[in-house]
VMD Tcl script that builds the backbone (N, CA, C; Angstrom):
set m [mol new atoms 297]
animate dup $m
set s [atomselect $m all]
$s set {name element resname resid chain x y z} {
  {N N MET 1 A 89.457 95.071 71.741}
  {CA C MET 1 A 89.545 94.376 73.011}
  {C C MET 1 A 89.129 95.352 74.114}
  {N N SER 2 A 88.087 95.031 74.833}
  {CA C SER 2 A 87.626 95.896 75.914}
  {C C SER 2 A 88.198 95.409 77.236}
  {N N GLU 3 A 88.457 96.350 78.124}
  {CA C GLU 3 A 88.978 95.958 79.429}
  {C C GLU 3 A 87.831 95.546 80.343}
  {N N GLU 4 A 88.154 94.753 81.315}
  {CA C GLU 4 A 87.145 94.217 82.230}
  {C C GLU 4 A 86.495 95.338 83.043}
  {N N GLN 5 A 85.186 95.269 83.173}
  {CA C GLN 5 A 84.420 96.274 83.893}
  {C C GLN 5 A 83.904 95.694 85.209}
  {N N ILE 6 A 83.774 96.554 86.214}
  {CA C ILE 6 A 83.198 96.163 87.503}
  {C C ILE 6 A 82.156 97.192 87.902}
  {N N TYR 7 A 81.389 96.874 88.914}
  {CA C TYR 7 A 80.384 97.792 89.429}
  {C C TYR 7 A 80.871 98.417 90.730}
  {N N CYS 8 A 80.603 99.694 90.883}
  {CA C CYS 8 A 80.969 100.413 92.094}
  {C C CYS 8 A 80.097 99.931 93.252}
  {N N LEU 9 A 80.713 99.679 94.372}
  {CA C LEU 9 A 79.967 99.244 95.556}
  {C C LEU 9 A 79.172 100.386 96.173}
  {N N ASN 10 A 79.557 101.611 95.867}
  {CA C ASN 10 A 78.896 102.777 96.444}
  {C C ASN 10 A 77.681 103.227 95.629}
  {N N CYS 11 A 77.861 103.361 94.300}
  {CA C CYS 11 A 76.785 103.912 93.469}
  {C C CYS 11 A 76.310 102.980 92.366}
  {N N SER 12 A 76.914 101.811 92.232}
  {CA C SER 12 A 76.567 100.789 91.234}
  {C C SER 12 A 76.880 101.197 89.800}
  {N N ALA 13 A 77.698 102.215 89.601}
  {CA C ALA 13 A 78.120 102.595 88.255}
  {C C ALA 13 A 79.142 101.588 87.740}
  {N N LYS 14 A 79.194 101.405 86.438}
  {CA C LYS 14 A 80.132 100.475 85.824}
  {C C LYS 14 A 81.386 101.252 85.403}
  {N N PHE 15 A 82.560 100.709 85.727}
  {CA C PHE 15 A 83.815 101.364 85.360}
  {C C PHE 15 A 84.918 100.322 85.216}
  {N N PRO 16 A 86.065 100.675 84.593}
  {CA C PRO 16 A 87.160 99.724 84.385}
  {C C PRO 16 A 87.733 99.201 85.708}
  {N N LYS 17 A 88.065 97.919 85.720}
  {CA C LYS 17 A 88.579 97.263 86.931}
  {C C LYS 17 A 89.894 97.880 87.401}
  {N N ASN 18 A 90.716 98.377 86.470}
  {CA C ASN 18 A 92.022 98.904 86.856}
  {C C ASN 18 A 91.980 100.376 87.267}
  {N N ALA 19 A 90.785 100.983 87.345}
  {CA C ALA 19 A 90.666 102.376 87.797}
  {C C ALA 19 A 90.755 102.420 89.322}
  {N N GLN 20 A 91.455 103.406 89.843}
  {CA C GLN 20 A 91.627 103.517 91.290}
  {C C GLN 20 A 90.368 104.045 91.971}
  {N N PHE 21 A 89.612 104.915 91.284}
  {CA C PHE 21 A 88.403 105.504 91.848}
  {C C PHE 21 A 87.258 105.380 90.858}
  {N N CYS 22 A 86.044 105.327 91.361}
  {CA C CYS 22 A 84.843 105.318 90.536}
  {C C CYS 22 A 84.700 106.699 89.892}
  {N N PRO 23 A 84.549 106.777 88.560}
  {CA C PRO 23 A 84.416 108.086 87.927}
  {C C PRO 23 A 83.081 108.774 88.253}
  {N N ALA 24 A 82.079 108.013 88.647}
  {CA C ALA 24 A 80.765 108.603 88.925}
  {C C ALA 24 A 80.691 109.239 90.308}
  {N N CYS 25 A 81.147 108.512 91.333}
  {CA C CYS 25 A 80.991 109.021 92.703}
  {C C CYS 25 A 82.314 109.278 93.423}
  {N N GLY 26 A 83.419 108.829 92.864}
  {CA C GLY 26 A 84.723 109.069 93.478}
  {C C GLY 26 A 85.111 108.072 94.559}
  {N N ALA 27 A 84.310 107.021 94.753}
  {CA C ALA 27 A 84.628 106.008 95.774}
  {C C ALA 27 A 85.866 105.219 95.348}
  {N N ARG 28 A 86.653 104.819 96.338}
  {CA C ARG 28 A 87.868 104.035 96.072}
  {C C ARG 28 A 87.490 102.633 95.604}
  {N N ASN 29 A 88.199 102.159 94.569}
  {CA C ASN 29 A 88.023 100.799 94.069}
  {C C ASN 29 A 88.816 99.865 94.976}
  {N N LEU 30 A 88.147 99.000 95.693}
  {CA C LEU 30 A 88.817 98.102 96.633}
  {C C LEU 30 A 89.599 97.007 95.928}
  {N N LEU 31 A 89.352 96.797 94.636}
  {CA C LEU 31 A 90.076 95.783 93.874}
  {C C LEU 31 A 91.346 96.335 93.226}
  {N N PHE 32 A 91.537 97.662 93.290}
  {CA C PHE 32 A 92.719 98.279 92.693}
  {C C PHE 32 A 93.951 97.938 93.512}
  {N N VAL 33 A 94.962 97.423 92.840}
  {CA C VAL 33 A 96.215 97.063 93.509}
  {C C VAL 33 A 97.327 97.916 92.919}
  {N N HIS 34 A 98.021 98.634 93.769}
  {CA C HIS 34 A 99.127 99.487 93.334}
  {C C HIS 34 A 100.435 98.802 93.717}
  {N N HIS 35 A 101.124 98.260 92.721}
  {CA C HIS 35 A 102.351 97.508 92.981}
  {C C HIS 35 A 103.548 98.441 93.067}
  {N N LYS 36 A 104.432 98.125 93.967}
  {CA C LYS 36 A 105.690 98.854 94.112}
  {C C LYS 36 A 106.813 98.002 93.539}
  {N N ASP 37 A 107.813 98.649 92.988}
  {CA C ASP 37 A 108.938 97.965 92.364}
  {C C ASP 37 A 110.084 97.826 93.361}
  {N N ARG 38 A 110.609 96.616 93.505}
  {CA C ARG 38 A 111.671 96.382 94.488}
  {C C ARG 38 A 112.983 97.040 94.064}
  {N N ILE 39 A 113.250 97.116 92.771}
  {CA C ILE 39 A 114.484 97.758 92.304}
  {C C ILE 39 A 114.454 99.253 92.645}
  {N N THR 40 A 113.321 99.888 92.401}
  {CA C THR 40 A 113.181 101.309 92.730}
  {C C THR 40 A 113.333 101.524 94.227}
  {N N ALA 41 A 112.672 100.679 95.018}
  {CA C ALA 41 A 112.772 100.803 96.476}
  {C C ALA 41 A 114.213 100.591 96.936}
  {N N GLY 42 A 114.901 99.612 96.348}
  {CA C GLY 42 A 116.288 99.345 96.724}
  {C C GLY 42 A 117.216 100.492 96.377}
  {N N LEU 43 A 117.041 101.044 95.187}
  {CA C LEU 43 A 117.899 102.160 94.783}
  {C C LEU 43 A 117.617 103.415 95.606}
  {N N LEU 44 A 116.354 103.662 95.905}
  {CA C LEU 44 A 116.025 104.797 96.764}
  {C C LEU 44 A 116.641 104.623 98.151}
  {N N ALA 45 A 116.614 103.381 98.660}
  {CA C ALA 45 A 117.171 103.127 99.992}
  {C C ALA 45 A 118.679 103.348 100.008}
  {N N VAL 46 A 119.358 102.897 98.971}
  {CA C VAL 46 A 120.823 103.037 98.932}
  {C C VAL 46 A 121.227 104.497 98.706}
  {N N MET 47 A 120.541 105.176 97.773}
  {CA C MET 47 A 120.959 106.536 97.423}
  {C C MET 47 A 120.390 107.620 98.341}
  {N N PHE 48 A 119.133 107.458 98.757}
  {CA C PHE 48 A 118.477 108.487 99.552}
  {C C PHE 48 A 117.921 107.946 100.862}
  {N N GLY 49 A 118.488 106.848 101.328}
  {CA C GLY 49 A 118.042 106.244 102.578}
  {C C GLY 49 A 118.248 107.137 103.781}
  {N N ILE 50 A 119.174 108.036 103.699}
  {CA C ILE 50 A 119.427 108.964 104.802}
  {C C ILE 50 A 118.187 109.817 105.090}
  {N N PHE 51 A 117.385 110.087 104.045}
  {CA C PHE 51 A 116.174 110.893 104.206}
  {C C PHE 51 A 114.901 110.043 104.280}
  {N N GLY 52 A 115.028 108.717 104.166}
  {CA C GLY 52 A 113.873 107.839 104.245}
  {C C GLY 52 A 113.040 107.802 102.980}
  {N N ALA 53 A 113.639 108.116 101.835}
  {CA C ALA 53 A 112.890 108.158 100.573}
  {C C ALA 53 A 112.221 106.825 100.262}
  {N N HIS 54 A 112.891 105.720 100.557}
  {CA C HIS 54 A 112.319 104.403 100.281}
  {C C HIS 54 A 111.111 104.125 101.162}
  {N N LYS 55 A 111.108 104.650 102.375}
  {CA C LYS 55 A 109.966 104.467 103.270}
  {C C LYS 55 A 108.746 105.219 102.747}
  {N N PHE 56 A 108.962 106.436 102.261}
  {CA C PHE 56 A 107.856 107.184 101.673}
  {C C PHE 56 A 107.352 106.496 100.408}
  {N N TYR 57 A 108.260 105.960 99.585}
  {CA C TYR 57 A 107.879 105.239 98.375}
  {C C TYR 57 A 107.024 104.017 98.706}
  {N N LEU 58 A 107.351 103.341 99.800}
  {CA C LEU 58 A 106.599 102.146 100.208}
  {C C LEU 58 A 105.386 102.493 101.072}
  {N N ARG 59 A 105.082 103.775 101.189}
  {CA C ARG 59 A 103.938 104.285 101.948}
  {C C ARG 59 A 104.014 103.954 103.439}
  {N N GLN 60 A 105.220 103.917 103.957}
  {CA C GLN 60 A 105.449 103.740 105.381}
  {C C GLN 60 A 105.840 105.121 105.922}
  {N N TYR 61 A 104.847 105.997 106.011}
  {CA C TYR 61 A 105.087 107.409 106.265}
  {C C TYR 61 A 105.666 107.694 107.645}
  {N N VAL 62 A 105.224 106.975 108.657}
  {CA C VAL 62 A 105.746 107.226 110.008}
  {C C VAL 62 A 107.231 106.881 110.065}
  {N N GLN 63 A 107.604 105.731 109.518}
  {CA C GLN 63 A 109.010 105.362 109.490}
  {C C GLN 63 A 109.823 106.338 108.644}
  {N N GLY 64 A 109.235 106.824 107.546}
  {CA C GLY 64 A 109.909 107.814 106.714}
  {C C GLY 64 A 110.177 109.104 107.469}
  {N N LEU 65 A 109.212 109.517 108.275}
  {CA C LEU 65 A 109.408 110.728 109.084}
  {C C LEU 65 A 110.490 110.532 110.141}
  {N N VAL 66 A 110.567 109.331 110.717}
  {CA C VAL 66 A 111.625 109.046 111.693}
  {C C VAL 66 A 112.995 109.158 111.013}
  {N N TYR 67 A 113.123 108.574 109.815}
  {CA C TYR 67 A 114.386 108.693 109.071}
  {C C TYR 67 A 114.692 110.156 108.784}
  {N N LEU 68 A 113.666 110.909 108.391}
  {CA C LEU 68 A 113.854 112.307 108.041}
  {C C LEU 68 A 114.288 113.147 109.240}
  {N N PHE 69 A 113.707 112.888 110.399}
  {CA C PHE 69 A 114.075 113.644 111.599}
  {C C PHE 69 A 115.451 113.258 112.137}
  {N N LEU 70 A 115.882 112.033 111.870}
  {CA C LEU 70 A 117.176 111.565 112.383}
  {C C LEU 70 A 118.267 111.535 111.308}
  {N N PHE 71 A 118.060 112.243 110.177}
  {CA C PHE 71 A 119.023 112.160 109.086}
  {C C PHE 71 A 120.416 112.632 109.481}
  {N N TRP 72 A 120.526 113.477 110.476}
  {CA C TRP 72 A 121.828 114.013 110.882}
  {C C TRP 72 A 122.654 113.007 111.675}
  {N N THR 73 A 122.039 111.898 112.115}
  {CA C THR 73 A 122.796 110.846 112.802}
  {C C THR 73 A 123.292 109.836 111.766}
  {N N LEU 74 A 124.058 108.885 112.174}
  {CA C LEU 74 A 124.529 107.849 111.249}
  {C C LEU 74 A 123.560 106.679 111.119}
  {N N ILE 75 A 122.481 106.692 111.860}
  {CA C ILE 75 A 121.541 105.559 111.848}
  {C C ILE 75 A 120.816 105.412 110.510}
  {N N PRO 76 A 120.147 106.439 109.973}
  {CA C PRO 76 A 119.419 106.254 108.715}
  {C C PRO 76 A 120.270 105.840 107.516}
  {N N PRO 77 A 121.467 106.419 107.311}
  {CA C PRO 77 A 122.234 105.957 106.151}
  {C C PRO 77 A 122.654 104.498 106.253}
  {N N ILE 78 A 123.009 104.064 107.435}
  {CA C ILE 78 A 123.405 102.660 107.611}
  {C C ILE 78 A 122.207 101.746 107.374}
  {N N LEU 79 A 121.070 102.084 107.984}
  {CA C LEU 79 A 119.857 101.280 107.778}
  {C C LEU 79 A 119.401 101.323 106.326}
  {N N GLY 80 A 119.537 102.482 105.677}
  {CA C GLY 80 A 119.147 102.600 104.275}
  {C C GLY 80 A 119.954 101.687 103.378}
  {N N ILE 81 A 121.258 101.612 103.612}
  {CA C ILE 81 A 122.113 100.729 102.812}
  {C C ILE 81 A 121.758 99.266 103.070}
  {N N ILE 82 A 121.547 98.911 104.330}
  {CA C ILE 82 A 121.180 97.528 104.659}
  {C C ILE 82 A 119.855 97.158 104.006}
  {N N GLU 83 A 118.852 98.032 104.136}
  {CA C GLU 83 A 117.544 97.744 103.541}
  {C C GLU 83 A 117.616 97.730 102.021}
  {N N GLY 84 A 118.410 98.626 101.436}
  {CA C GLY 84 A 118.561 98.643 99.988}
  {C C GLY 84 A 119.155 97.358 99.459}
  {N N VAL 85 A 120.194 96.875 100.098}
  {CA C VAL 85 A 120.809 95.607 99.684}
  {C C VAL 85 A 119.810 94.460 99.863}
  {N N ARG 86 A 119.066 94.499 100.965}
  {CA C ARG 86 A 118.063 93.454 101.200}
  {C C ARG 86 A 116.982 93.475 100.113}
  {N N PHE 87 A 116.498 94.665 99.740}
  {CA C PHE 87 A 115.485 94.770 98.685}
  {C C PHE 87 A 116.031 94.263 97.353}
  {N N LEU 88 A 117.267 94.624 97.048}
  {CA C LEU 88 A 117.848 94.246 95.765}
  {C C LEU 88 A 118.176 92.767 95.666}
  {N N THR 89 A 118.370 92.099 96.805}
  {CA C THR 89 A 118.707 90.675 96.766}
  {C C THR 89 A 117.498 89.756 96.948}
  {N N MET 90 A 116.360 90.288 97.404}
  {CA C MET 90 A 115.195 89.414 97.573}
  {C C MET 90 A 114.474 89.254 96.242}
  {N N SER 91 A 113.690 88.190 96.136}
  {CA C SER 91 A 112.947 87.941 94.902}
  {C C SER 91 A 111.733 88.861 94.827}
  {N N ASP 92 A 111.181 88.983 93.626}
  {CA C ASP 92 A 109.983 89.805 93.442}
  {C C ASP 92 A 108.822 89.286 94.275}
  {N N ALA 93 A 108.694 87.962 94.371}
  {CA C ALA 93 A 107.603 87.375 95.148}
  {C C ALA 93 A 107.740 87.702 96.634}
  {N N GLN 94 A 108.955 87.620 97.165}
  {CA C GLN 94 A 109.172 87.966 98.569}
  {C C GLN 94 A 108.852 89.443 98.816}
  {N N PHE 95 A 109.252 90.304 97.892}
  {CA C PHE 95 A 109.000 91.738 98.034}
  {C C PHE 95 A 107.497 92.015 98.002}
  {N N GLU 96 A 106.767 91.366 97.092}
  {CA C GLU 96 A 105.324 91.560 96.990}
  {C C GLU 96 A 104.626 91.128 98.286}
  {N N LEU 97 A 105.075 90.048 98.882}
  {CA C LEU 97 A 104.460 89.576 100.122}
  {C C LEU 97 A 104.711 90.536 101.277}
  {N N LYS 98 A 105.900 91.113 101.313}
  {CA C LYS 98 A 106.248 91.985 102.427}
  {C C LYS 98 A 105.742 93.414 102.227}
  {N N HIS 99 A 105.729 93.892 101.002}
  {CA C HIS 99 A 105.373 95.296 100.732}
  {C C HIS 99 A 104.242 95.322 99.755}
}
mol reanalyze $m
mol bondsrecalc $m
mol representation Tube
mol addrep $m
């Protein structure tokens, strides 16, 4: 069973559809989708929300840095627990649409 192949938009080389980059020229595959897991995001938010670990996991780097700079206040841990519970209680489809 062979995996589906696509052509690179940059150099026209053929490569697997699930590859993140073209092996010939290194161009990003625009069809590559990197899914995040809501359970992982929820657990990171509950356990390490004080440092913004869930924000970095979800590639929300600016918000993650805000959590990291304000970790000494009570704001990030409270928000981390709230967001963690929200992630853990929402459906996979809702999480995929939002993140």
